N, C-alpha and C positions, 0 to 999 in steps of 0.2 A: 824592355829586354828583347833581344833577338833570339829567335828559336829556329833551329834547323831540324827538319824531319827527314830521316833517311828512309826512302821508300824503295820498293822492288816491283818490277814488272813480272807477273806470273801468269800461267795459263788460267783462263776462266775456270772456276770450280765446277762448272757444268760441262766442260769440254771432255770429250772421250779421248783419253790418252792412249797413244800408240807408240810402241817401242820401235826405234829406227832399225834398219837392216843390220847395222854394226852391233846391235845389242847393248850399246853403252850409253845411249842418250834417247831422249824422246823426240819423235819426229815433229817438226814444226809446221808441216803442210796443213793448211786449213785450221790451225789452232788460233783461237781468239785469246788475246792477252788483255789483262786488266791490272789495275793497282791492287796489290795484295790486300784482302779485306781487313786484316789486322792493322795494316798501315793506315787504313782509312780512320780507324779509331785514333791513331797518333796524330793524324792531320787535324781531325776535329778537336782534339785536346789542345793542340798548338793554336788553332784559330780562337778557341774560347779564351785561352790565357791571354792572347794578344788583345782580344776585345775587352776583357776585364781590365787590363793594364791601361788601355787607351793609347798605347804607342808600341813601338817595336815592329819587327819585321819577321815574317815566317818564310823561310827558305826551304825548298824541297831539294834533296840531293839523292841522286841514284847513280849506280854503276851498271851499265848495260849497253846494248847495241843502239844504233841510231833510232830504231823503231820505238825505243823507250820514250821518245818525245811525246807520243800520244798519251802515255800514262801520266807524264808530268803535266801536260796540258789539262788533263782531267782534274789534277790536284790544284792547279792554278785557277781553274774555273770555280772551285769551291771557295776560294778566297786567299790562297797563299800569294805572296807578293812576287817571288822570283823563283827560278829553278836553276839547278846546275846538273848537267849530264856529263859524267865521266865515261867516255865511250870506250868500250872494250867488251870482252866476252867473259862474264863471271863463270866460275867453276863451282863445284860442290864444296870447295874448301872455304869454310867460314872465316878462317884466319886470314887467308889471302884477300878475301873481300874486305875484311875489317881494315887491313893495311892500306888498301886502295882508298877507302873512305877517309881514313885518318890523314892521308896525304893532302886532302882538301880541308878537313875539319881543323887540323892543328894550326892553320893560319887564319881561321875565322874568328868571329867575335860572339858566337852563340853562347849565351849563358845556360841554355838548356838544349840538349840534343835528344830527340825522341825517336823511337823505333816502334813498330808493331812488335808484339811479343814474339812473333815468329812469322816466317813466310810460309804460305800454304803449300808451296811446291816441295821444299825440302824439309820443312818442319824441324829445323835444327835448334832454334832458340839460342844461337851462339853469338851472332855478329854484334848485337848491342853490348853485351858484357865485355866482349873482346875489345871493342872500340874504347869503352871506358877504361879498361886496363892499359891499353896502349897510350891513351891520353893522360893517364894518372888521375882520373876523376871518379868520384863516388857513383855508384849505380844501384838503382832499384828496378826489379823486374816484375812483370805481371801486375802492373799497377792499374787499378780500376778508377781512381780519382786522385787529383793532386791540387794543391794550392801553393802559390808562390808569394813570398813576402819577406822583407827584411833580409835579403841575401840568402834565403834558404827555400827549399821546396819540401813540402810535407806530402808524402805519398801514402795512399791507402791500398793495401793488398788483401785480397780475399784469401783466407787460410781456413783450414778445416775447423769448423766450429766457431768461427769468428772473423775478426778483421785485424790485420797488423798495420800499425802506423809507423812509417819510417821518415825521419827528417834528415835531410842532407844539405850541406852548404853548396851554394852555386859557385862555379859552373858544375853541372852534373849531367848524367845520362840516365834516361828512364825508358823502359819498354812498356808499352801500353796494351791492355787487353780490354775486352768488353766490360762495360760498367757505366760510368756517368756519360761517356762520350758517344752518343748515337750519331753516326755520320749524317750530315745534312745532304740535301740534294742540290746540284748545281742549278742556278737560275739561268734563264736565257741571257740576261745581262752579264752574268758571270762568265758564261761560255764565250760571249763576244769579247769581253775584256781580256780573257785568257790569251787570246791571239796577239795582244799587244804587250803583254807582260814580258819582262826580260828573261831569256833562257840562255845561259852560258854553256857552251859545249867545248870540251877539251879532251884530248886523248888521256886515257887512264894510264898511270904508271905501270910498268910491267912488273908484276909480282908473281913469282913462281908458285904454283900450286903444290902443296905437299900431300894432296889426296888424289888417288887414282881410282876411277870407277872401273871395276873389272867387268861388270855386266849388270843389266837390269832384267827383272823377271816380273811377269804378271802374278798377282796373288793367286794362290790355289783356289780352284772352284769349290764352292761349298757342297758337301755331299747332300744328296736328296734326303728330305725328312722321312720319318717313319712313324706310322700310327701304331701304338702298342695296345690300344684298347679304348674303352669309353667309360666315363664316370669314375667313381671311387675304386672300382674293381681293377683299374689299370695302374693305380698308384704303386702297388708292390712291384710290378714288372718295370715300371718307369724308374723307380729307385734302384732296382738291380742293374739296369742298363747304365744308369749314370755312374754307378759305383764300379761295375766290372768292365764295361766297354769304354765309356767316355772318361772314366777315372777322374771325375770332378768332385766326388764325394769321399 
């Protein structure tokens, strides 16, 4: 079974984010970019499923600028077989991104399309389910483990107080989160082989964004803490402040 993993290039989670002068986007100067951490779970899931099956191919697909090659190469170094880069500038509009990805996916033969549950930059959790809807395929989200067999995929989702099991016919779309699939490290051999693995680059179709970013703001600074007393004698005053000032009780 062939598997396609849709991945995204995002700023490193340890990068100090600065808003550009226009106030509508993040400045890219000096920003380090990586493969979105949740996408690493999806890549690991695809590799494990392919290894268990003993055949099939894992393809990485991304929509982004030419610099996204580096992120794709890091995924190839982990063991993916090939990569496809749809060159363009993604926007905050998840539906526009989904339509770009579908332009490539609808002509492919992937029995399973995987996503990370979300991208750590915009945190929308939209693109995977939107791609499934546009392709007319079943979808399970926030999956921690899955098994494939007999033309179906059985997914396990963590829910409050237990676990939910969802079975879907293939082809299907799954978004993966932390669980069974702990990302592996790239070996030196994998890094060297990644340079020779095929990467197809093509211009992304033009899809109009339906979302306009009016402006970005830094989160408000936290107010300084206050010491209201010591020991049990401070409990009464603390409760009063939580009730009357913070209004959380």
